[in-house]
N, C-alpha and C positions, 0 to 999 in steps of 0.2 A: 383695788390692786389686782384682783383676779381678772377683772374686766379688761384692764390695761394689757395684761399679759396675753389674754386671749386675742385682743385686737392686734397686738404686735405679731403674734404667731400667725394670724390670718393674713396680715400684710406681707409677712415674710413668705408665706406659702403662695400668695398671689404673685409676688415678685419671681419666685422660683418657676411658677407656671408660665409667666410671661417670658422668662429667660429660656425655658425649654422650648416654648413655642417659637421664639425667635431663632433659636438654634436649628429647629426643625425646618423653618423656612429657608434659612441660609443653606442648610444641607440639601434641601430640595432644589434650590436654585443652582447650587454647584453641580448637583447630579444632572439637572436638566441641561446646564451649559456643557457638561461633559458629553452628554448624549448627542447634543446638537453638533458639537465639534467633531465627535466620532462619525456622525452621519455625513457631515460635510467632507471630512477626510475620506470616508469610504466612497462617496460620490466622485470626489476628485480622482481617487485612485482608480475607480471603475471607469471614469471617462478616459483616463490616461491609458488604461488597459485596452479599452475599446478602440481608442485612436491608434495604439500600437498594433492591435489586431487588424484593423482596417488597412493600416499602412503595410503590414506584412502580407495581407491578402492581395493588396494592389500590386506589391512588388512581385508576388508569385504570379499574378495574372500577367504582368508585363513580361515575365520570363517565359510564359507559355508561347509556343510557336503560333503566330497569328493565322487565323483561318478565314476563309470566305464562306459566308452563308448563302447558299443558292435557294431562293424562295420561289417555289412554283405555284402558280394559280391555275388549276385545271378543273375540268368538269368530272371526268372519270379517269380512264387510262391516259397515260402519256404516249402519244403516237410516235414520238421520236426518242423513246427511252434507250433504244439500241445505240443511238448517236451519243447520248449523254454517257452511256456505259463506257464507250471507248474514250470519251473525253476525261472521265473521272479515273479510269483505271491507272493504278500505280501512284496516285497522289492522295491516298486516303487520309493522310495526316494534315492535309492542307485545306480541307473543305468540310462542310456539313450540309445536309439536305433537309428541307422542310417542304411539305406539299399540303396546300389547302385545296381539298377536293370537295365534292358535294357531301353533305352530311350522310354518314353511314357507309360511304364507299371506302373499302380497305385495299391497301396495296399489299397483297399476299402473293403466294406462289402461283395462284390462279389468275391474277390480274397484272403481274409484272414479271419479266424475265431478268430484270436487273437487280442485283443485290443492293445497289445503292438506293433503291426506292422501297425496299421491303419495310413495311411498318413505319414509313416516314410520314404518313398522313396525320393531320392534327385531329385530336379527339373533340375539339370544340369548334369545328368549322361551321359555317353558316351557308344558307342558300344565297348565291350571288346572282344578281341581275345586271346585265350590261346597261351602262348609263345611269346606274343608281349608286347611292351612298354605300350600299352593301359591298361594293368593290373595294373601297378604301377601308372599310371595316375589316375585310379579309386581309388586307395588307397589314393593318395594325396588329391583327391576331398573329400573323406570321412573324412580324418583328418581335412581338412580346415573347414568343417561344424561342426565337433565335438569340435574343439577348440573355437568356438564361445560361448560355454557354459563354463564359468570360473571354474565351479565346477567339470568338467571332469578332472580327474587326471591320469587315466590309460586308454589305448586305445587298445582294443582287436580285431584283425582281425579274421573273421570267414567266412566259406563258407556256401553254402546252404545245405550241407549234414553232418553237424557236430554233433554230440552228444558230406672239404676245396676244393678247386678248382678242377673241373674235367678237364681232358685234353681237350684242344681245345676250352674252353669256353671264355677265355680272348682274346679280340681282340686287337692286338698291336696298332691299330689306335686310341684307347682310350688314349694312352700316348701322351702328358704329362698331360692331364686333370686328368686322373685316372692312376697313376703309377701302375705297376703290383704288387708292394709291398702292395698296399692298396686294392687289389682285394680280395673279400670275398664271401663265399657261405653260405647260411642258409635257414631256412624255411620262406615261405611267411606268415605263420600264427604266427605272433609275437605279443607280448604285449609291448607297448611303454609307457614311462612316458610322461608327458606333455612337458618337456624340449626337449626330443628327437622327439616328434611329431611336435613341432615347427620347429626343424631343417629340417625335411622332407618337410614341407609345404613351407619353405623359400628357399629351395635349388634351385639355378638357374644355376648350373654348371654341377653337376653329372647327373641329369636327362636328359638334352639335349644330353649328350654323350651317355647315354643308348638308347635314342630314335634313334640316328643315327647309333650306332655301335653294339648294343646288340639285336640279333634276334634269334628266334628259327630256327634250321636247317630245311630247306624245306624237306618235306617228299614226296615220289613218289605219294601218293594219292592226294596231293595238287598241283601237278605240272600243272594240268589243269587250276587252278585258279590263279597261280602265274607264273612269268617268269621262264623258265627252267634254273637252275644254270649252269654256264659255266663248273665248276668243283666241283661237290658235295663234293668231298673228302677234299676240302680246306675250306669249310664253317665252321664258328664258331657256334657251337650249344649252343648259349647263351640264357638262360631262364631268362628274366629280373627280375621277381618277386622273384627269388631265390638268387639274388645277390644285388639288389638295396639298400635296407635299411642297410644291413650289410656293404657294401662297402662305403656308404655315411657316416655312423658313424665312420668307420675306417679313412676315409678321413678327418673328423673333429676332430680326436684325442680323440674320446669318447668311445673307445673299453673297457677301464677299468671300465666304468660305466654300462656295460651290462653283462648279463649272456649268455654264448654261447650255448644256447639250446632253443628248442621250448617247449611251454607248451601244445602243441597239439600232441597227439599220432597218428601216421600213420603207417599202415602196408603196405609196398610196395610189389607190385606183381612182383616177380622175375622169374616167369615161364610161364606166359600166352602168351608171344610173342615168335614166332619161331625165330625171329631175336635177337641174343644175345645183340646187341647194343641198342635195344629198351626195353629190360627187365628192370623193375624197374621204368619206366617212369610214371606209374599211380598207385594210391593207391588201395588196396583191398577194395571192397565194401562188407560190412557185410550184409548178407541177413537174412531172417526170421529164417532159421535153425541155423544160427550162433549166434543169439541173445540169450545168456544164462547168468545166473548169474556168471558162471565161466569165461566167456569172460570179463565181466566188472571187476571182481575181479582180473583177471590176469593183466589187464591194471593198476589198482590201486596199484598192488604190485610191479610194476616196479620202482626200486630205483636207477638204474644206466643206463648209455647209453654208448655204444661202438661206437667210431668213426672209421670206417673202413679206411678212407683215411689218418687218422693221427695215426692209430695203438695205440689208447689210450682209456681208459675207464674213465668215469667221474661219480662220485657218486653224486646224487642230494641232495641238502640241502636247507633249508629255515631258514633265520635268524641264520645261523650257526649250525643248527641242521639237522640230516638226515630227509628226507621227500620223498614222492612219486614224481615222475618226471612230471606227466601230470595232467592238470586240465580239458582238453577237449580231445575228440577222434573223429576221422573220419575214414572211410566214411560209414555212415549207410543208408540203404534204409528205406523208410517210414514204411513198414511192420515190419522191424527189430526193429525200434525205438518204434513203438506202442507195440510190444510184451514186450520189456523191461519195458516200462511204465506201462503196465498192471501187470507186475510182481513186480512193485514198485522198480525196480533196478535203476531208474533214478529220483526218488522223492528226494527232498531236505529235509534234517533233520534240521528244523529251530532251534530246541533246542540246537543242537551242532554246529550250523553255527557260526564261529568266524568272526568278522568284519575285 
């Protein structure tokens, strides 16, 4: 009898343990479910808060007065800073200035007389060599800094002397990263929208291909500093800054969003070199004697551009109406710019300046 009672008591105790264990499992599952639901709810709320915050920031940025970022690529001092000083004066809220100079060069009171260039040099500049990928790397650095200001909506590349495919330039080794159908040529001195500037800064495929396969053809005067080419006739004379932005935008399918011309006038020297293959490599530099009101007016009067490689002429327009083709011109010596400034040919008419 006692054994039966003991067995019954043990069975009852075992049932109670199983019941408690089951209740603990149910409680743990309910608690886990509650925690998961709370986590999902918190993540959803956090996502909504982040989305609202991003939307609020975007609306605030849209309300900011739009500015133009002037991006200068210079060696040391800017020889025409006095001209830019006149151009910028009184419009401080409508522009920002960024200067890529050689590493270590500072724009301070000893190196510039213009307040607009004081401390405007980048602290991560690189050594730039003409005809190399370092030029487009400098452009990307300038854009990255300028994009940090959300009010910058247009980005203008300028040199320190401002006031379609040529044969042998495309390197087949770029394929398939850059198909020949996407290969483009244009001016380095471009104006980009914020959307296109972000595309340039975020590029991680086209730029490395340019670094590896797009190089200026080695010239005899540089063979002492560089390895002698095995066969100079087979070299691809690729000038990176004349192809990179245009090729990248074509690669991204954005060609329909751009105007296929530069806003900077350049007169190319077609007769200074005795070597026919090297004529037209460098722009004419306007000297003191060239700086006349007639020169400036002749540039302002240009309303069409003839593309020799495409055998076509393009008439310049703005908002669907005929307009002059160029907003800037290069390449002016300092005496030439000062002469034009003294003749008031480069002064800005604030009364007729349209936003």
